[in-house]
TORPATOR-489285 format. One record per residue: y, x, z of N, C-alpha, C, O in turn. Coordinates in steps of 0.02 Angstrom, whole numbers, plus 32768, in hexadecimal, padded with zeros to 4 digits. Each point is the difference from the previous one (the first is absolute). Layout:
<nodes>
YXZYXZYXZYXZ
...
</nodes>
This chain:
<nodes>
7D8183618438800E7FE97FA67FC780287FDA7FFF7FF97FC3
7FD38030805A7FC880207FDB7FFD80378000802580258021
7FA37FF37FAE801080457FF6800F80117FB97FE97FDF7FD1
8038804D8028802280107FB67FCF801A7FCF7FD7802B800E
80307FBB7FB97FEA80127FBE7FAB7FF980077FD6802B7FF3
80207F8F80267FC57FE67FFF7FEF7FD27FC67FC77FFD7FEB
80607FE880027FF87FC47FC4802D80207FBF7FF77FF27FC5
8037803C8055802C800A7FC38009804280087FF280158039
8025801C7F9580278044800F803C7FFC8024800E80318023
801D7F987FDA803E8005801980017FB680397FD17FD88006
80658026801880147FC380307FF07FB97FD0800380017FC2
7FF17FD4805A80037FC47FE680567FF27FEE802F801A801E
7FD47FBC7FB080587FE97FF480037FD1803980337FFF8023
7F9D7FDB7FE980097FCE801F7FC27FE3802B7FCD80217FFC
80317FAC80287FB87FDD801880097FAD7FE180277FD7801A
7FB9801E7FB9800B7FBC7FF07FD77FC780327FC9800A8019
80577FC47FEC7FE27FD180257FEA7FC77FD180227FEF7FD0
7FA57FF5803F7FED7FC47FD6801E7FC1801B801C80048036
7FE27FB77FA380127FC880227FD87FE3802F80107FC98017
7FB380587FFD7FD27FE780387FF17FAF7FE9800A7FD38029
7FDE801E7F8F7FEB7FC27FFC7FAB800280087FDD7FCF7FF6
8011806080187FA97FFF80077FF8800480567FC98002801C
80707FFE80007FEE8008804080478027802C80337FE1800F
7FC280658000802E802B801D801B80277FCD7FDA800F7FD2
80618007802C802280327FD67FD7804980077FE8801B8032
80197FFC7F857FDE80407FF0803F80267FF080337FE87FE6
7FC1806780338036803480007FE0802B7FC67FC3800A8001
805780087FDD7FE580287FBC803C80397FEF80367FF67FE6
7FAB80548034802F80337FE080117FFE7FB27FCE7FEF7FDF
8065801C7FFE801B7FEF7FBC801B80547FF780328018801A
7FA180077FBE8020803F7FE780307FFD7FD080067FD17FD9
802180658029804F80017FDD7FDF7FEF7FAB801F7FD97FDB
7FB8803D80177FF07FFD7FC27FF67FCB7FE1800D7FFE7FC4
7FD77FC280617FF67FAF7FF1803D7FEE7FE17FF87FEE7FC5
804D80108053803E7FDC7FED801180257FB680207FE57FD3
7FC4805F8029800F801A7FC47FE27FF07FCE801F7FFB7FCB
7F937FF780377FD87FDC7FD27FF87FBD7FF07FE67FEA7FCC
80357FF48069800C7FBA7FFB804180027FCB7FF57FE67FC9
8039802F803E803A7FFE7FDC7FEF80187FB980117FDF7FCE
7FC5806A802C7FF480067FB67FD37FE27FDD80087FF97FC3
7FBD7FED80607FDC7FD97FE580027FB77FFD7FD27FDF7FE7
806280088032800B7FBE8007803C7FD77FF57FFB7FC67FEB
80388053802080507FE48007800F801E7FBF800F7FDF7FCE
7FEC806080358018801F7FC77FE77FE77FB080247FEF7FD1
7F94801780317FE17FD37FC980137FC47FE5800A7FF77FC4
7FFC7FD9806D801A7FCD7FF380347FEF7FED7FFF7FCE7FDC
804380538032804A80017FF17FFC80207FBA80217FE77FD2
7FB1805A8023800780097FAD7FDC7FDC7FDE80187FFC7FC7
7FB97FE5803F7FE47FC67FD680347FD27FEB80167FFA7FC7
80007FE1807680317FD87FF4804080157FC980167FDE7FD2
7FFD80608042803C80147FD57FEB80157FBA802E7FFE7FD6
7F88801A80117FF380217FC97FD47FBD7FD5800A7FFE7FC3
7FCC7FD380597FDA7FE07FDC7FF37FB880107FCB7FE78011
80747FFB7FE780077FAB800B802E7FF37FD1803880187FFA
7FA47FB37FDC803E7FE07FD37FF67FB880127FCC7FEE801B
806B7FE37FD67FF47FC380197FE67FD67FC58020800E7FCD
7FB87FCB802A7FF07FD27FC980277FC67FDF80007FED7FC6
80207FFD806D80367FC67FF0803880128018801E7FCC800C
800580628004803E80028015801B80507FE47FF880328023
80267FD17FA0800680357FE6803D80268024800D803A7FF3
80157FA280378035801C80317FF28028803B802C801E801F
7F837FE37FF47FE3802280287FEF80407FDF7FCA7FFE7FE2
805A8042801C7FE5803E7FEA7FF58024802E801D7FF88036
7FB080417FBF7FEE80378036801180347FDC7FF77FFB7FC3
80268048805A800A7FEB8046803D7FDC8012802B7FFA7FD5
7FDD7FED8066802C7FCE801480138016804A7FD5801F8020
80657FD47FFC8004801180577FEB7FC3802980237FF38031
7FA97FE77FC27FDF7FCB80237FF9801E804C7FE380358008
80377FA880307FF28018802C7FCD7FCC802E7FFB7FC57FEE
7FE08053804E7FD77FDA8010801B7FE5804B802380248023
7FCB7F9F7FF0800F7FF5804C7FB9801A802F7FC97FE67FFC
8045804A80267FC7802A8030800D7FE68040802D80198023
7FAF7FB67FEF80017FDB80487FE9802980277FC37FFA8009
8060803C801D7FE88033803A803F80098028803B80027FEF
7FA58002804F802E800B80347FF9804580317FC68012800B
805F8009800C7FE98033802B7FE37FE98045801B7FDF802C
7FAA803B7FD17FE37FEE8049800D803E80408013803A8002
7FD97F97802C8009802380387FD5804080187FCC7FF6801F
804380357FD87FDA804A80067FFA80208053803180068025
7F9B80087FE87FF98033803F7FF380397FF07FFB800E7FC4
7FFC801F806E7FEC80507FE07FCD801A803D80037FE38036
7FC9805A7FBF7FD48001801F801C8035802F803680177FEC
7FB48003804B801D802B802F8008804E7FD0802E80268010
7FB47FE67FCB800580327FC580307FEA7FCB7FF8801B7FC9
80447FB1803D802C7FEC7FD17FDB7FE27FB8802380087FCE
7FA97FDD80287FF47FF27FCE80027FB980027FEB7FE38032
80357FF27F8A800A7FBB7FFE7FBD7FDF80047FCB80167FEB
80417FB280337FC47FCC8011801F7FAF7FDE80347FE88016
7FAA7FF97FBD80147FC87FE57FD07FE07FC87FC5800F7FFA
805B7FC87FE17FDE7FED7FC6801180357FCF803280248004
7F8E7FE17FBD800880287FD7801A7FE07FC9800580247FCE
800D7FA0802C80277FED7FBA804180187FFE80268012802E
7FE37FEB7F86804A800D7FE780407FE9803880017FC78016
802A80617FFA80387FF08022803D801B7FE27FFE80327FDC
80417FA980348036801E7FD9801380428011802A80197FDB
7FBF80088055800D8044800A7FC780337FE97FF680398015
7FF07FAC7FC67FC3802F7FEB802A802C7FC87FFA803D8003
80257FAD7FD6802A80227FC780407FCF7FFA7FFE7FC87FE5
8029804C803080457FE17FEA801D80037FCD80307FDB7FF9
7FBD80527FD3801280037FAC7FD17FCC7FF380277FDA7FE4
7F9D8006801C7FD67FD47FE980327FB8800D80017FDA7FCF
802180158062801C7FCC800280337FE37FC980107FC57FFF
800380667FD780287FFC7FC47FDA7FCC7FD2801B7FDC7FD6
7F988025803B7FDA7FDA7FCE800C7FB080127FF17FD37FDA
80298025805C7FF37FB6801B80397FDB7FFE803380217FFF
7FD47FA58000802E7FDD8000802F7FF38042803B7FEE7FFB
7FA2801E80468024800780398025803780107FE180358000
80687FCE80128011803380027FEC803280407FE37FE78030
802B80597FD07FE08029804280187FE0803D7FDA7FF3802F
805B80017FD080247FED80497FDC7FC6801D80017FF7803D
7FDE7FDF7F987FEB7FC780167FCB800780227FF57FD38028
7FDE80617FD47FCF8020801A80098011804A7FD2800D8027
80667FF07FE58008801180507FF77FBE801E7FFF8006803D
7FFA7FC37FB27FF97FCD801A7FBE7FF280237FCE80027FDC
802B7FEE80687FC4800380217FCD7FCE80077FC48006800A
80627FC77FEE7FEB7FB1800D7FD87FDE7FB7801F7FD67FDF
7FAC803A80107FCC7FEB7FDF80217FB17FCD7FF17FF57FC5
802E7FEE8057800B7FB27FEB804D80187FD180157FEE7FC9
800080378060805380087FEF7FF7802D7FBD80207FF67FCC
7FAF8040803D7FF780417FCB7FDF7FCA7FC0801880017FC7
7FB87FDB80487FE87FC77FC6803B7FEB7FDD801680147FCA
80067FB98062804E7FEE7FDF801E80277FCA80077FEF7FC5
800F8054805D801980227FCA7FE4801A7FC88020800D7FCD
7F9C7FFC803A7FD380137FBE80017FC57FDA7FFD80117FC5
80067FAA804280067FD07FE680457FEF7FD680087FEA7FC7
80278028806F804C80037FE67FFD80317FB9800F7FF07FC7
7FDE8043804C801D80387FC57FD37FF57FD0801580147FCA
7FAC7FD180327FC97FEE7FD5801A7FDC7FC87FFA80087FC3
802D7FBF806C80167FC67FD58041800F7FD7800B7FDD7FCE
802480578044802E80297FEA7FE5801E7FBC80267FFF7FD0
7FA38019802A7FE7802B7FCD7FDE7FD77FC37FC67FEF7FF7
807780087FE07FE07FDA7FB87FBB801B7FE67FD67FD77FEE
801E8069800F7FC780347FE37FE1801580277FE880377FF6
800A7FA2804E7FC6800E80297FBF80067FE77FE67FCF7FE6
7FFC8065801F7FBB801A7FD47FCC7FE580337FCE7FF17FE0
8028800180677FCC7FF0801880047FF48055803180138021
7FA77FD47FF4800C800080547FC18025801B7FC57FF27FF1
804E803980347FB28021802580098009804680368007801C
7F8C7FFA7FFF7FF4801080437FB6802B80167FD380047FD6
8026801580617FD0801C800C7FC77FD680197FC680158005
80517FA2800C7FCE7FD8801E80287FAE7FE2803C7FF07FFC
7F867FEA7FF2800C7FC67FDA802D7FCF8038802A7FD87FEC
7FCC802E804380307FD38041803B80077FF480257FCF7FFF
7FF0806E7FF7805680107FEF801D7FE07FBC803C7FF97FF6
7F907FF47FDC80107FDC7FD780107FC38006802F7FE27FE5
7FA8800A80407FF07FB6800480417FEE8033801B7FC97FFC
7FFB8067803380387FEF8030803E80037FDC80327FE0800F
7FC9804C7FBB8037800B7FD0801E7FB37FD480397FEC7FF5
7F9780027FFE80097FB17FE280147FD78021802C7FDA7FE9
7FB0801A8077800B7FD6801A80508009801A80207FCD800D
7FF880647FF8803C8010800780337FE57FCB80327FDE800C
7FB3803F7FA5802A7FDE7FC97FF97FB0801580357FE3800C
7F9D7FFF7FF880037FB7800B80367FEA804280327FDD7FFE
7FB18046803B80167FD780318062800B801180277FDC8020
7FE7806D7FB580488010800380147FFF7FB6801880357FEB
7FE37F9D7FED801080087FC1805C7FE57FF6802A80187FDB
7FDB7FB38052803A7FF47FFA803E80318025803D7FFF7FF7
7FA08023802F802380388032801B80417FC0803480218000
7F9B7FE07FD57FF680397FD580277FFC7FC6801D802F7FE4
7FDF7F91800B80377FEB7FBA804580028029802F801D7FE5
7FD97FC780588050800A801F801480567FFD803180157FE1
7FA580148041800A80387FEB800E802F7FD180218032800D
7FC77FC17FBA80047FFD7FB6804A7FEE7FE18029801D7FDB
7FD37FA58047804D7FDB7FEF803F801D801F803380107FE1
7FC47FF580588035801D802A800F8051800E803880198008
7F8C80077FF97FF4803E8016800F800F804E801D80308017
7FC67F98800C80087FFF80457FBD800780217FD77FF57FD4
800E8017805B7FBC80028023800A7FCC8026803980018018
7FA37FC87FFA800F7FCC8027800B8015804A7FE480338014
80477FA780198010801280367FD9800880398018801D8031
7FA27FC57FCF7FC0800280227FE1803C7FFC7FE680168033
801880157F857FE4803C7FF18002803680398034801F800D
7F977FEA80107FF7803C80247FEE80357FF17FC67FFB7FE9
804E804180167FEA80437FEC7FF1801F803E803180098025
7F90800C7FF27FEF802280237FEB804B7FE97FD080097FDB
8059802A803D7FF580407FE97FDF802C80397FF3803B7FF6
</nodes>
């Protein structure tokens, strides 16, 4: 696992793995401060701007602040650990990062336990359709947004049926 206190004054929070698009995967130590800075300088500022600084020019019914949620297309990755118990995996946001933030999203906390990407995208699409005031759809990578719209297109009838009946399709497989 290496020598302590070489890159950071404390152990890394995790070892992030790149997607490997330029060849092999790269392993990058992630300091604990990184997540705090990302939240404080990115996510928190975005939601603050949405809450305080937006007015809709053509729809007076949309007033800020409001309780719009987003459809965050994320899932729990398969993580491993080093010999010294440091997590290894993608450094993108995942449901287990902060369970309190899941209240900002249309998809309920329990749905994030689904391990199959297709079934979870189906659930994301379902809960996004159920939210009349959906604010936006977001993802860390654009291909996940494309896959979301493919699921909407390919499974439109099944999604409508679930909304009408309250029952998931018989062939819906939930891997946990």
